[in-house]
C-alpha positions in Angstrom: 110.0 124.5 96.0 107.4 123.6 98.6 107.9 120.1 100.0 104.2 119.3 99.6 104.4 120.1 95.8 107.0 117.4 95.3 105.5 114.0 94.6 106.5 110.8 96.3 108.0 109.6 93.0 110.3 112.6 92.8 111.4 112.2 96.4 112.1 108.5 95.8 114.2 109.4 92.7 116.2 112.0 94.7 116.8 109.5 97.5 118.0 106.8 95.1 119.9 108.9 92.5 121.5 111.5 94.8 121.4 109.5 98.1 119.3 112.4 99.4 118.4 111.5 103.0 116.4 114.7 103.3 114.1 113.4 100.5 113.6 110.1 102.3 113.0 112.0 105.6 110.2 113.9 103.8 108.7 110.5 102.7 108.8 109.3 106.3 107.2 112.5 107.5 104.4 112.1 105.0 103.6 108.5 105.7 104.6 107.8 109.3 101.2 108.6 110.8 99.3 106.2 108.5 101.9 103.5 109.0 101.8 103.8 112.7 98.0 103.8 112.7 98.0 100.7 110.6 100.4 99.0 113.0 98.4 100.0 116.0 95.4 98.2 114.5 97.4 95.2 113.7 98.9 95.0 117.2 95.4 95.5 118.7 96.3 98.8 120.2 99.8 98.2 121.5 101.3 101.6 120.9 104.8 100.9 122.0 105.0 97.8 119.8 103.4 99.6 116.9 106.0 102.5 117.2 108.9 100.0 117.3 107.5 98.2 114.2 107.0 101.5 112.4 110.6 102.4 113.0 111.7 99.0 111.7 109.4 99.5 108.6 111.1 102.8 107.6 114.6 101.3 108.2 113.7 98.4 105.9 112.1 100.8 103.4 115.3 102.9 103.3 117.4 99.7 102.8 115.2 98.3 100.1 114.1 101.5 98.3 115.9 100.5 95.2 113.5 97.4 95.0 110.4 99.6 94.9 109.2 99.3 91.3 106.3 101.8 91.6 103.8 99.1 90.5 101.7 100.2 93.5 101.5 103.4 95.5 104.4 104.1 97.8 102.0 104.0 100.8 100.8 100.5 99.7 104.4 99.3 99.5 105.0 100.7 103.0 101.9 98.9 104.3 103.3 95.7 102.9 106.6 96.2 104.7 104.8 97.1 107.9 102.5 94.1 107.7 105.5 91.8 107.2 107.3 93.3 110.2 104.2 92.7 112.3 103.9 89.1 111.1 107.6 88.4 111.7 107.3 89.9 115.2 104.2 87.9 116.0 105.8 84.7 114.8 108.9 85.5 116.8 107.0 86.2 120.0 104.4 83.4 119.6 102.2 85.0 122.2 98.9 86.8 122.2 99.5 90.3 121.0 97.3 91.9 123.6 98.6 89.8 126.5 98.0 90.9 130.1 97.7 94.5 129.1 93.9 94.0 128.5 93.4 93.0 132.1 95.4 96.0 133.4 93.4 98.4 131.1 90.1 96.8 132.3 91.0 97.2 135.9 92.0 100.8 135.4 88.7 101.4 133.6 86.7 99.8 136.5 88.6 102.0 139.0 87.8 105.1 136.9 84.1 104.1 136.6 83.7 103.9 140.3 85.6 107.1 141.0 83.0 109.4 139.6 79.5 109.3 138.1 79.9 112.4 136.1 78.1 112.3 132.7 81.1 113.4 130.7 83.2 110.8 132.4 80.5 108.2 131.6 80.6 109.1 127.9 84.4 108.8 127.9 84.1 105.4 129.7 81.6 104.2 127.1 84.0 105.2 124.3 86.9 103.6 126.2 84.8 100.5 126.6 84.0 100.3 122.9 87.6 100.8 122.0 88.7 98.1 124.5 86.0 95.7 123.2 87.1 96.4 119.6 90.8 95.7 120.5 89.7 92.5 122.2 87.5 91.5 119.2 90.4 92.2 116.8 92.7 90.1 119.0 90.4 87.1 118.5 90.8 87.2 114.7 93.4 85.1 113.1 96.5 87.0 111.8 95.3 86.8 108.3 91.8 88.0 109.1 93.1 90.9 111.2 95.6 91.9 108.5 92.9 91.8 105.8 90.4 93.8 107.9 93.0 96.4 108.7 94.2 96.8 105.1 90.7 96.9 103.6 88.8 99.0 106.2 91.4 100.9 108.1 93.8 101.6 105.2 90.9 101.8 102.7 92.7 99.5 100.2 90.9 97.6 97.5 90.9 93.8 97.8 93.5 93.8 95.0 95.8 96.3 96.8 95.3 94.4 100.1 96.3 91.1 98.3 99.5 92.9 97.1 100.3 94.2 100.6 99.6 90.8 102.2 101.3 88.8 99.5 98.3 86.4 99.0 95.6 85.8 96.3 92.6 88.2 96.1 90.2 85.4 96.9 92.1 84.7 100.2 91.8 88.4 101.2 88.0 88.3 100.5 87.7 85.1 102.6 89.7 86.6 105.5 87.6 89.8 105.3 84.3 87.9 105.3 85.3 85.6 108.2 86.8 88.5 110.1 83.6 90.6 109.7 81.5 87.7 110.9 83.7 87.3 114.0 83.7 91.0 114.7 79.9 91.2 114.3 79.5 88.4 116.8 82.0 89.8 119.3 80.5 93.3 119.1 76.8 92.3 119.1 76.1 94.3 122.2 76.8 97.5 120.3 74.2 96.7 117.6 71.2 99.1 117.4 
C-alpha cells in the first residue's frame, strides 16, 4: 500500500497498537516541514533554534501519542506541542529571541549592498530587507500576539483551532491577532502602497 494513501489516523493506530516506529516516522515525514516552518516564524527566523524545537516536538509527540484523542487534526495537535516547546524555551532563556543575530544580519546585508549595484542583487536585497524587517516586527510582538499571528496566518488555523493550539479562550486569540496586526502594520508602514 502506498504510504500517501494511508491516513494519519491509520498511522497513529499502527504506532500505538503495534508500536510501529515506521508508522510514526511516516507521520514525522509528513508534518516536519510545516512544524519547522511554524517554529521558524515563532522564533523570528532562528533556524537552528526552530530545528531543535521541532526535534523536541516530535520526541514529545512520540512519548504522548497515546494522549492524542483525535478531537483535532494531528497537525493541529503537533502545532500545540511545538508552540508549548517554544514558550517553554522562551521562558527558560528569558531573552530576546532574535538577540544579536539581527545586528549581524544587518551588517552582512549592508556589506552585500555596497559590494555590487547589480539589479538582480538589488531585488534580492529588497526581499532580504523585507524579510529582516518582518522578523524584527514579529520580534516586537508579545509572545501571545506572535503565537496567535503564526497560528492564524502562517498555519491557516481558524480562531477556534488556534485557541486549542495555544490553550486559551477564542476571545484571547482574537485580541492577540488584532493587537498583533496593528503592531505589524505600524512596524511595516514603509512597505504600504
